[in-house]
NUGUZA-151003 format. One record per residue (C-alpha): x, y, z. Coordinates in Angstrom, 1 decimal, padded with zeros to 4 digits, always signed. Example, Ala and Ser with C-alpha at 12.3 -4.5 7.8 and 13.67 -1.06 7.14 Angstrom:
<minu px="+012.3" py="-004.5" pz="+007.8"/>
<minu px="+013.7" py="-001.1" pz="+007.1"/>
***
This chain:
<minu px="-045.2" py="+029.6" pz="+015.1"/>
<minu px="-047.5" py="+027.7" pz="+012.8"/>
<minu px="-046.2" py="+026.6" pz="+009.4"/>
<minu px="-047.8" py="+028.2" pz="+006.3"/>
<minu px="-049.2" py="+025.5" pz="+004.1"/>
<minu px="-048.8" py="+026.3" pz="+000.4"/>
<minu px="-051.8" py="+026.0" pz="-002.0"/>
<minu px="-052.1" py="+022.9" pz="-004.1"/>
<minu px="-050.2" py="+023.3" pz="-007.3"/>
<minu px="-051.3" py="+021.6" pz="-010.5"/>
<minu px="-049.1" py="+019.1" pz="-012.2"/>
<minu px="-046.7" py="+020.3" pz="-014.9"/>
<minu px="-048.8" py="+019.2" pz="-017.6"/>
<minu px="-052.0" py="+020.7" pz="-016.1"/>
<minu px="-050.2" py="+024.0" pz="-015.6"/>
<minu px="-049.4" py="+024.3" pz="-019.3"/>
<minu px="-053.0" py="+023.2" pz="-020.1"/>
<minu px="-054.4" py="+026.1" pz="-017.9"/>
<minu px="-052.2" py="+028.6" pz="-019.3"/>
<minu px="-053.1" py="+027.7" pz="-022.9"/>
<minu px="-056.8" py="+027.6" pz="-021.9"/>
<minu px="-056.5" py="+031.3" pz="-020.8"/>
<minu px="-054.8" py="+032.1" pz="-024.2"/>
<minu px="-051.6" py="+033.2" pz="-022.5"/>
<minu px="-048.1" py="+032.6" pz="-023.7"/>
<minu px="-045.2" py="+031.9" pz="-021.3"/>
<minu px="-044.0" py="+035.6" pz="-021.9"/>
<minu px="-047.4" py="+036.8" pz="-020.7"/>
<minu px="-047.2" py="+034.7" pz="-017.5"/>
<minu px="-043.6" py="+035.8" pz="-017.0"/>
<minu px="-044.6" py="+039.4" pz="-017.2"/>
<minu px="-047.5" py="+039.0" pz="-014.7"/>
<minu px="-045.3" py="+037.1" pz="-012.3"/>
<minu px="-042.2" py="+039.2" pz="-012.5"/>
<minu px="-040.0" py="+036.4" pz="-013.7"/>
<minu px="-038.2" py="+035.3" pz="-016.9"/>
<minu px="-039.8" py="+033.2" pz="-019.6"/>
<minu px="-037.2" py="+030.5" pz="-018.8"/>
<minu px="-038.5" py="+030.4" pz="-015.2"/>
<minu px="-042.0" py="+029.8" pz="-016.5"/>
<minu px="-040.9" py="+027.2" pz="-018.8"/>
<minu px="-039.1" py="+025.4" pz="-016.0"/>
<minu px="-042.2" py="+025.4" pz="-013.9"/>
<minu px="-044.2" py="+023.8" pz="-016.7"/>
<minu px="-041.7" py="+021.0" pz="-017.4"/>
<minu px="-041.4" py="+020.3" pz="-013.7"/>
<minu px="-037.7" py="+021.0" pz="-013.3"/>
<minu px="-038.4" py="+023.7" pz="-010.7"/>
<minu px="-041.4" py="+024.9" pz="-008.6"/>
<minu px="-042.3" py="+028.4" pz="-007.3"/>
<minu px="-042.0" py="+029.0" pz="-003.6"/>
<minu px="-043.7" py="+031.4" pz="-001.2"/>
<minu px="-045.6" py="+034.3" pz="-002.6"/>
<minu px="-044.6" py="+033.3" pz="-006.2"/>
<minu px="-046.5" py="+030.1" pz="-005.6"/>
<minu px="-049.6" py="+031.6" pz="-004.4"/>
<minu px="-049.7" py="+034.1" pz="-007.2"/>
<minu px="-048.9" py="+031.5" pz="-009.8"/>
<minu px="-051.7" py="+029.2" pz="-008.6"/>
<minu px="-054.1" py="+032.0" pz="-008.4"/>
<minu px="-053.2" py="+033.1" pz="-012.0"/>
<minu px="-053.8" py="+029.6" pz="-013.3"/>
<minu px="-056.9" py="+028.5" pz="-011.4"/>
<minu px="-058.8" py="+031.8" pz="-011.5"/>
<minu px="-062.2" py="+031.3" pz="-013.3"/>
<minu px="-061.2" py="+028.0" pz="-014.7"/>
<minu px="-063.7" py="+025.1" pz="-014.3"/>
<minu px="-060.9" py="+022.5" pz="-014.8"/>
<minu px="-059.7" py="+023.1" pz="-011.3"/>
<minu px="-062.8" py="+022.0" pz="-009.5"/>
<minu px="-062.8" py="+019.1" pz="-007.1"/>
<minu px="-064.6" py="+016.9" pz="-009.7"/>
<minu px="-062.1" py="+017.3" pz="-012.2"/>
<minu px="-059.4" py="+016.6" pz="-009.5"/>
<minu px="-061.1" py="+013.2" pz="-008.7"/>
<minu px="-061.0" py="+012.3" pz="-012.4"/>
<minu px="-057.3" py="+012.9" pz="-013.0"/>
<minu px="-055.4" py="+010.0" pz="-014.4"/>
<minu px="-052.8" py="+007.9" pz="-012.4"/>
<minu px="-049.9" py="+009.5" pz="-014.2"/>
<minu px="-051.1" py="+013.0" pz="-013.3"/>
<minu px="-051.8" py="+012.1" pz="-009.6"/>
<minu px="-048.3" py="+010.7" pz="-009.2"/>
<minu px="-046.6" py="+013.7" pz="-010.9"/>
<minu px="-048.6" py="+016.1" pz="-008.6"/>
<minu px="-047.6" py="+014.1" pz="-005.5"/>
<minu px="-044.0" py="+014.2" pz="-006.5"/>
<minu px="-044.1" py="+018.0" pz="-007.1"/>
<minu px="-046.1" py="+018.6" pz="-003.9"/>
<minu px="-043.3" py="+016.5" pz="-002.1"/>
<minu px="-040.7" py="+018.8" pz="-003.3"/>
<minu px="-042.4" py="+021.8" pz="-001.9"/>
<minu px="-040.8" py="+021.8" pz="+001.5"/>
<minu px="-042.5" py="+024.2" pz="+003.9"/>
<minu px="-040.5" py="+026.8" pz="+005.8"/>
<minu px="-039.3" py="+025.8" pz="+009.2"/>
<minu px="-039.9" py="+027.9" pz="+012.2"/>
<minu px="-036.4" py="+029.3" pz="+012.1"/>
<minu px="-036.6" py="+030.2" pz="+008.5"/>
<minu px="-039.9" py="+032.0" pz="+009.1"/>
<minu px="-038.5" py="+033.9" pz="+012.0"/>
<minu px="-035.5" py="+034.9" pz="+010.0"/>
<minu px="-037.7" py="+036.0" pz="+007.1"/>
<minu px="-039.7" py="+038.1" pz="+009.6"/>
<minu px="-036.6" py="+039.6" pz="+011.1"/>
<minu px="-035.3" py="+040.4" pz="+007.5"/>
<minu px="-038.5" py="+042.2" pz="+006.7"/>
<minu px="-038.4" py="+044.2" pz="+009.9"/>
<minu px="-034.9" py="+045.2" pz="+009.2"/>
<minu px="-035.8" py="+046.2" pz="+005.7"/>
<minu px="-038.7" py="+048.4" pz="+006.9"/>
<minu px="-036.4" py="+050.0" pz="+009.5"/>
<minu px="-033.7" py="+050.7" pz="+007.0"/>
<minu px="-036.0" py="+052.1" pz="+004.4"/>
<minu px="-034.9" py="+055.6" pz="+005.1"/>
<minu px="-031.4" py="+054.7" pz="+004.6"/>
<minu px="-029.6" py="+054.6" pz="+001.2"/>
<minu px="-030.3" py="+051.6" pz="-001.0"/>
<minu px="-027.9" py="+048.9" pz="-001.3"/>
<minu px="-025.7" py="+049.1" pz="-004.3"/>
<minu px="-026.7" py="+046.8" pz="-007.2"/>
<minu px="-024.7" py="+043.6" pz="-007.7"/>
<minu px="-021.8" py="+044.0" pz="-010.0"/>
<minu px="-022.5" py="+043.2" pz="-013.7"/>
<minu px="-021.1" py="+040.0" pz="-015.0"/>
<minu px="-018.3" py="+040.1" pz="-017.5"/>
<minu px="-019.0" py="+038.5" pz="-020.9"/>
<minu px="-017.0" py="+035.5" pz="-020.2"/>
<minu px="-018.9" py="+034.9" pz="-016.9"/>
<minu px="-022.3" py="+035.5" pz="-018.5"/>
<minu px="-021.3" py="+033.0" pz="-021.3"/>
<minu px="-020.1" py="+030.4" pz="-018.7"/>
<minu px="-023.4" py="+030.7" pz="-016.8"/>
<minu px="-025.5" py="+030.2" pz="-020.0"/>
<minu px="-023.3" py="+027.2" pz="-020.9"/>
<minu px="-023.6" py="+025.6" pz="-017.5"/>
<minu px="-027.4" py="+026.1" pz="-017.6"/>
<minu px="-028.2" py="+024.8" pz="-021.2"/>
<minu px="-025.5" py="+022.2" pz="-021.9"/>
<minu px="-026.6" py="+019.2" pz="-019.9"/>
<minu px="-030.1" py="+019.2" pz="-021.3"/>
<minu px="-029.2" py="+020.4" pz="-024.7"/>
<minu px="-026.6" py="+017.5" pz="-025.3"/>
<minu px="-029.3" py="+015.0" pz="-024.3"/>
<minu px="-031.9" py="+016.5" pz="-026.7"/>
<minu px="-029.4" py="+016.6" pz="-029.6"/>
<minu px="-028.7" py="+012.9" pz="-028.9"/>
<minu px="-032.3" py="+012.1" pz="-029.4"/>
<minu px="-032.4" py="+014.1" pz="-032.6"/>
<minu px="-029.3" py="+012.2" pz="-034.1"/>
<minu px="-028.8" py="+009.0" pz="-032.2"/>
<minu px="-025.0" py="+009.8" pz="-032.0"/>
<minu px="-023.3" py="+010.8" pz="-028.9"/>
<minu px="-020.1" py="+012.4" pz="-030.5"/>
<minu px="-022.3" py="+014.4" pz="-033.0"/>
<minu px="-024.5" py="+015.5" pz="-030.1"/>
<minu px="-021.5" py="+016.9" pz="-028.2"/>
<minu px="-020.0" py="+018.5" pz="-031.3"/>
<minu px="-023.2" py="+020.2" pz="-032.3"/>
<minu px="-023.6" py="+021.7" pz="-028.9"/>
<minu px="-020.0" py="+022.8" pz="-028.8"/>
<minu px="-020.2" py="+024.3" pz="-032.3"/>
<minu px="-023.5" py="+026.2" pz="-031.4"/>
<minu px="-021.9" py="+027.8" pz="-028.2"/>
<minu px="-018.6" py="+028.5" pz="-030.2"/>
<minu px="-020.8" py="+030.4" pz="-032.6"/>
<minu px="-022.6" py="+032.1" pz="-029.7"/>
<minu px="-019.5" py="+033.3" pz="-028.2"/>
<minu px="-018.3" py="+034.7" pz="-031.6"/>
<minu px="-021.6" py="+036.6" pz="-031.8"/>
<minu px="-021.9" py="+037.2" pz="-028.1"/>
<minu px="-022.9" py="+040.9" pz="-028.5"/>
<minu px="-025.9" py="+039.8" pz="-030.5"/>
<minu px="-026.7" py="+036.7" pz="-028.3"/>
<minu px="-026.3" py="+038.6" pz="-025.1"/>
<minu px="-029.2" py="+041.0" pz="-025.9"/>
<minu px="-031.5" py="+038.2" pz="-027.4"/>
<minu px="-034.8" py="+037.6" pz="-025.7"/>
<minu px="-034.1" py="+034.0" pz="-025.4"/>
<minu px="-030.4" py="+033.1" pz="-025.6"/>
<minu px="-031.0" py="+029.5" pz="-024.7"/>
<minu px="-033.4" py="+029.3" pz="-027.5"/>
<minu px="-030.9" py="+030.8" pz="-029.9"/>
<minu px="-028.2" py="+028.3" pz="-028.9"/>
<minu px="-030.7" py="+025.4" pz="-029.1"/>
<minu px="-031.8" py="+026.3" pz="-032.7"/>
<minu px="-028.2" py="+026.6" pz="-033.7"/>
<minu px="-027.4" py="+023.2" pz="-032.3"/>
<minu px="-030.4" py="+021.5" pz="-033.9"/>
<minu px="-029.5" py="+023.1" pz="-037.3"/>
<minu px="-026.0" py="+021.8" pz="-037.2"/>
<minu px="-027.0" py="+018.2" pz="-035.8"/>
<minu px="-029.6" py="+017.8" pz="-038.6"/>
<minu px="-027.2" py="+019.0" pz="-041.5"/>
<minu px="-027.3" py="+016.5" pz="-044.3"/>
<minu px="-023.5" py="+017.1" pz="-044.9"/>
<minu px="-022.8" py="+014.8" pz="-042.0"/>
<minu px="-023.6" py="+011.8" pz="-044.2"/>
<minu px="-020.3" py="+012.5" pz="-046.2"/>
<minu px="-018.1" py="+012.1" pz="-043.1"/>
<minu px="-016.4" py="+008.7" pz="-042.8"/>
<minu px="-017.2" py="+008.4" pz="-039.1"/>
<minu px="-021.0" py="+008.8" pz="-040.0"/>
<minu px="-020.9" py="+005.5" pz="-041.9"/>
<minu px="-020.2" py="+003.5" pz="-038.7"/>
<minu px="-023.3" py="+003.3" pz="-036.4"/>
<minu px="-022.8" py="+003.9" pz="-032.8"/>
<minu px="-023.7" py="+001.4" pz="-029.9"/>
<minu px="-027.6" py="+001.7" pz="-029.2"/>
<minu px="-028.9" py="+002.0" pz="-025.7"/>
<minu px="-028.8" py="-001.0" pz="-023.4"/>
<minu px="-032.4" py="-001.3" pz="-022.6"/>
<minu px="-034.7" py="-002.9" pz="-025.3"/>
<minu px="-037.5" py="-000.4" pz="-024.8"/>
<minu px="-035.1" py="+002.5" pz="-025.2"/>
<minu px="-033.8" py="+000.9" pz="-028.3"/>
<minu px="-037.2" py="+000.6" pz="-029.8"/>
<minu px="-038.2" py="+004.2" pz="-029.1"/>
<minu px="-034.9" py="+005.5" pz="-030.4"/>
<minu px="-035.3" py="+003.5" pz="-033.6"/>
<minu px="-038.8" py="+004.7" pz="-034.1"/>
<minu px="-037.9" py="+008.3" pz="-033.2"/>
<minu px="-034.9" py="+008.4" pz="-035.7"/>
<minu px="-037.1" py="+007.0" pz="-038.6"/>
<minu px="-039.2" py="+010.1" pz="-038.5"/>
<minu px="-038.5" py="+012.9" pz="-041.0"/>
<minu px="-036.0" py="+015.5" pz="-039.5"/>
<minu px="-038.6" py="+018.3" pz="-039.2"/>
<minu px="-041.2" py="+016.0" pz="-037.8"/>
<minu px="-038.5" py="+014.7" pz="-035.2"/>
<minu px="-037.5" py="+018.2" pz="-034.3"/>
<minu px="-041.3" py="+019.4" pz="-033.8"/>
<minu px="-042.1" py="+016.5" pz="-031.7"/>
<minu px="-038.9" py="+017.0" pz="-029.5"/>
<minu px="-039.6" py="+020.6" pz="-029.0"/>
<minu px="-043.3" py="+020.2" pz="-028.2"/>
<minu px="-043.3" py="+016.9" pz="-026.1"/>
<minu px="-039.8" py="+016.8" pz="-025.0"/>
<minu px="-038.6" py="+020.4" pz="-024.3"/>
<minu px="-042.0" py="+021.7" pz="-023.4"/>
<minu px="-042.5" py="+024.6" pz="-025.8"/>
<minu px="-046.0" py="+025.7" pz="-026.8"/>
<minu px="-047.2" py="+025.4" pz="-030.4"/>
<minu px="-046.4" py="+029.0" pz="-031.6"/>
<minu px="-043.0" py="+028.7" pz="-030.0"/>
<minu px="-042.4" py="+025.4" pz="-031.8"/>
<minu px="-043.5" py="+026.8" pz="-035.1"/>
<minu px="-041.3" py="+029.9" pz="-034.7"/>
<minu px="-038.3" py="+027.9" pz="-033.9"/>
<minu px="-038.8" py="+025.4" pz="-036.7"/>
<minu px="-039.5" py="+028.3" pz="-039.2"/>
<minu px="-043.0" py="+027.1" pz="-040.0"/>
<minu px="-046.6" py="+028.3" pz="-039.6"/>
<minu px="-048.6" py="+027.2" pz="-036.6"/>
<minu px="-050.9" py="+024.9" pz="-038.6"/>
<minu px="-047.9" py="+023.3" pz="-040.4"/>
<minu px="-046.3" py="+022.7" pz="-037.0"/>
<minu px="-049.6" py="+021.2" pz="-035.6"/>
<minu px="-049.8" py="+018.8" pz="-038.6"/>
<minu px="-046.2" py="+017.7" pz="-038.2"/>
<minu px="-046.8" py="+017.1" pz="-034.5"/>
<minu px="-049.9" py="+015.0" pz="-035.1"/>
<minu px="-048.3" py="+012.9" pz="-037.8"/>
<minu px="-045.2" py="+012.3" pz="-035.7"/>
<minu px="-047.4" py="+011.2" pz="-032.7"/>
<minu px="-049.4" py="+009.0" pz="-035.0"/>
<minu px="-046.2" py="+007.4" pz="-036.3"/>
<minu px="-044.9" py="+006.7" pz="-032.8"/>
<minu px="-048.2" py="+005.3" pz="-031.7"/>
<minu px="-048.4" py="+002.9" pz="-034.7"/>
<minu px="-045.2" py="+001.3" pz="-033.7"/>
<minu px="-045.4" py="+001.7" pz="-029.9"/>
<minu px="-049.1" py="+001.8" pz="-028.9"/>
<minu px="-048.1" py="+002.3" pz="-025.2"/>
<minu px="-046.8" py="+005.8" pz="-026.0"/>
<minu px="-050.0" py="+007.0" pz="-027.6"/>
<minu px="-050.5" py="+009.4" pz="-024.6"/>
<minu px="-048.4" py="+012.5" pz="-024.8"/>
<minu px="-047.6" py="+012.3" pz="-021.1"/>
<minu px="-046.1" py="+008.9" pz="-021.4"/>
<minu px="-044.2" py="+009.9" pz="-024.5"/>
<minu px="-042.7" py="+012.9" pz="-022.6"/>
<minu px="-041.8" py="+010.6" pz="-019.8"/>
<minu px="-040.1" py="+008.0" pz="-021.9"/>
<minu px="-038.2" py="+010.6" pz="-024.0"/>
<minu px="-036.9" py="+012.2" pz="-020.7"/>
<minu px="-035.9" py="+008.7" pz="-019.4"/>
<minu px="-034.1" py="+007.8" pz="-022.7"/>
<minu px="-032.1" py="+011.1" pz="-022.7"/>
<minu px="-031.3" py="+010.8" pz="-019.0"/>
<minu px="-029.9" py="+007.2" pz="-019.3"/>
<minu px="-027.0" py="+008.5" pz="-021.6"/>
<minu px="-024.0" py="+009.8" pz="-019.8"/>
<minu px="-023.3" py="+012.7" pz="-022.1"/>
<minu px="-020.8" py="+015.3" pz="-021.1"/>
<minu px="-019.6" py="+018.4" pz="-023.0"/>
<minu px="-016.3" py="+020.3" pz="-022.8"/>
<minu px="-015.7" py="+023.0" pz="-020.2"/>
<minu px="-016.9" py="+026.5" pz="-021.2"/>
<minu px="-013.4" py="+027.8" pz="-021.1"/>
<minu px="-012.3" py="+025.2" pz="-023.8"/>
<minu px="-015.4" py="+026.1" pz="-025.9"/>
<minu px="-014.5" py="+029.9" pz="-025.8"/>
<minu px="-010.8" py="+029.1" pz="-026.6"/>
<minu px="-012.1" py="+026.9" pz="-029.5"/>
<minu px="-014.2" py="+029.7" pz="-030.8"/>
<minu px="-011.5" py="+032.3" pz="-030.6"/>
<minu px="-009.0" py="+029.9" pz="-032.3"/>
<minu px="-011.4" py="+029.2" pz="-035.1"/>
<minu px="-012.0" py="+032.9" pz="-035.7"/>
<minu px="-008.2" py="+033.5" pz="-035.8"/>
<minu px="-007.7" py="+030.5" pz="-038.4"/>
<minu px="-010.5" py="+031.8" pz="-040.6"/>
<minu px="-009.2" py="+035.4" pz="-040.3"/>
<minu px="-005.7" py="+034.3" pz="-041.3"/>
<minu px="-007.0" py="+032.2" pz="-044.2"/>
<minu px="-008.9" py="+035.1" pz="-045.4"/>
<minu px="-006.0" py="+037.3" pz="-045.3"/>
<minu px="-003.7" py="+034.8" pz="-047.0"/>
<minu px="-006.3" py="+034.4" pz="-049.8"/>
<minu px="-006.5" py="+038.2" pz="-050.2"/>
<minu px="-002.6" py="+038.4" pz="-050.4"/>
<minu px="-002.7" py="+035.6" pz="-052.9"/>
<minu px="-005.3" py="+037.4" pz="-055.0"/>
<minu px="-003.5" py="+040.7" pz="-054.9"/>
<minu px="-000.3" py="+038.9" pz="-055.9"/>
<minu px="-001.9" py="+037.2" pz="-058.9"/>
<minu px="-003.5" py="+040.5" pz="-060.0"/>
<minu px="+000.0" py="+042.2" pz="-059.7"/>
<minu px="+001.7" py="+039.5" pz="-061.7"/>
<minu px="-001.0" py="+039.7" pz="-064.4"/>
<minu px="-000.7" py="+043.5" pz="-064.7"/>
<minu px="+003.2" py="+043.2" pz="-064.9"/>
<minu px="+003.2" py="+040.6" pz="-067.6"/>
<minu px="+000.3" py="+041.6" pz="-069.7"/>
<minu px="+001.2" py="+043.7" pz="-072.9"/>
<minu px="+000.7" py="+047.5" pz="-072.5"/>
<minu px="+000.1" py="+048.4" pz="-076.2"/>
<minu px="-001.8" py="+047.1" pz="-079.1"/>
<minu px="-000.1" py="+044.7" pz="-081.5"/>
<minu px="-002.1" py="+044.2" pz="-084.8"/>
<minu px="-002.3" py="+040.7" pz="-086.2"/>
<minu px="-000.4" py="+039.7" pz="-089.3"/>
<minu px="-002.3" py="+040.2" pz="-092.6"/>
<minu px="-003.0" py="+037.1" pz="-094.7"/>
<minu px="-000.9" py="+036.6" pz="-097.8"/>
<minu px="-002.0" py="+038.3" pz="-101.1"/>
<minu px="-001.2" py="+037.3" pz="-104.7"/>
<minu px="+001.1" py="+039.7" pz="-106.5"/>
<minu px="+000.7" py="+040.1" pz="-110.3"/>
<minu px="+003.4" py="+038.9" pz="-112.4"/>
<minu px="+005.1" py="+036.7" pz="-109.5"/>
<minu px="+004.4" py="+033.1" pz="-110.0"/>
<minu px="+003.2" py="+031.3" pz="-106.8"/>
<minu px="+005.7" py="+029.1" pz="-105.2"/>
<minu px="+005.3" py="+025.5" pz="-106.2"/>
<minu px="+004.6" py="+023.2" pz="-103.4"/>
<minu px="+004.7" py="+019.4" pz="-103.4"/>
<minu px="+001.3" py="+017.9" pz="-103.9"/>
<minu px="-000.1" py="+014.4" pz="-104.2"/>
<minu px="+001.6" py="+012.1" pz="-106.7"/>
<minu px="-000.2" py="+011.2" pz="-109.9"/>
<minu px="-000.9" py="+007.4" pz="-110.8"/>
<minu px="+002.1" py="+007.3" pz="-113.3"/>
<minu px="+004.4" py="+008.7" pz="-110.6"/>
<minu px="+003.3" py="+006.3" pz="-108.1"/>
<minu px="+003.8" py="+003.4" pz="-110.6"/>
<minu px="+007.3" py="+004.6" pz="-111.3"/>
<minu px="+008.0" py="+005.0" pz="-107.6"/>
<minu px="+006.9" py="+001.4" pz="-107.0"/>
<minu px="+009.1" py="+000.1" pz="-109.9"/>
<minu px="+012.2" py="+001.9" pz="-108.8"/>
<minu px="+011.7" py="+000.7" pz="-105.3"/>
<minu px="+011.4" py="-002.9" pz="-106.4"/>
<minu px="+014.4" py="-002.8" pz="-108.8"/>
<minu px="+016.7" py="-001.2" pz="-106.3"/>
<minu px="+019.6" py="-003.5" pz="-105.2"/>
<minu px="+022.4" py="-003.0" pz="-102.6"/>
<minu px="+026.0" py="-002.5" pz="-103.5"/>
<minu px="+027.7" py="-000.9" pz="-106.5"/>
<minu px="+025.6" py="-002.6" pz="-109.0"/>
<minu px="+022.8" py="-000.2" pz="-108.4"/>
<minu px="+024.8" py="+002.6" pz="-110.0"/>
<minu px="+025.3" py="+000.8" pz="-113.3"/>
<minu px="+022.8" py="+002.0" pz="-115.8"/>
<minu px="+020.9" py="-000.6" pz="-117.6"/>
<minu px="+019.7" py="-000.4" pz="-121.2"/>
<minu px="+016.0" py="-000.5" pz="-121.7"/>
***
């Protein structure tokens, strides 16, 4: 058999540009391709590539009636895009003859057995299994992204674990969300950028910077950006979200997100001119995040930590409620149950002289008091009267 050659696939950056040129969101492409939005995002970031019929349909969707895919434009591509395309094309391993024959046989068996009863659907995942799958898929990249936001390894791991603990606590809500990974990512970013971390004693001691000088310079410039600028730049140039999704995740309007992105790029290009190109900035951010060996806890430990935290807060709430009920009962027990009028002020009674009270001494009394005090002697002589 002859091998089926796959059509040329544009570079990851070109895929995103072609989609935006057609005014399509990742959700629109996912609906037309019959895949999830996370799969489309992985295609545009270069983490995965479509295969077989998906590849042909994806290329046709991107290149249909788009002048940017002509041969003249292909010749004018930059060196970075050409290398990226070559790397992606190298990853697309064609089917071998044995695989092609097995696929044909599988199709023939499916046509033969079309009259039979359909195979039962795969068993549904339990909540813990679904959570573990989401944790295994998101954690490696999310820890590296949070490290770029904060520059602290322990805080990055803690933020991701706390976000997944909250996700497990609210799993019925997260499980039906359109983008569970985005939900967890937004929660981790919010926790990592919280200003309350500055009050922690551990935050006062800086962590060791990256070993490479270029990585240290990039991380230093990146951390000097305002938190919202840093988050917008990471979502757009690091994660690969489009502008409306970046604006939605940062809770800002699309023009505001675009202004933040432009100012952040200008600030980085001013300190590091070699990173003025967005493709080079994306590559350097990816390399910087990948050089750090960051590992998070096991999903079972995260689930146990979430449940333990929920039990602790529940017991604390019950104890506070019992204390409040006890204080209220004690107040009701000791409080007076009838009205006690206050004592009336004293009134003058006619015919009864007021009680005399000692008042201030007059000048004569003060003089006599001083004289007596000066003439007093000790012993029996003081009792003898003197003639005056």
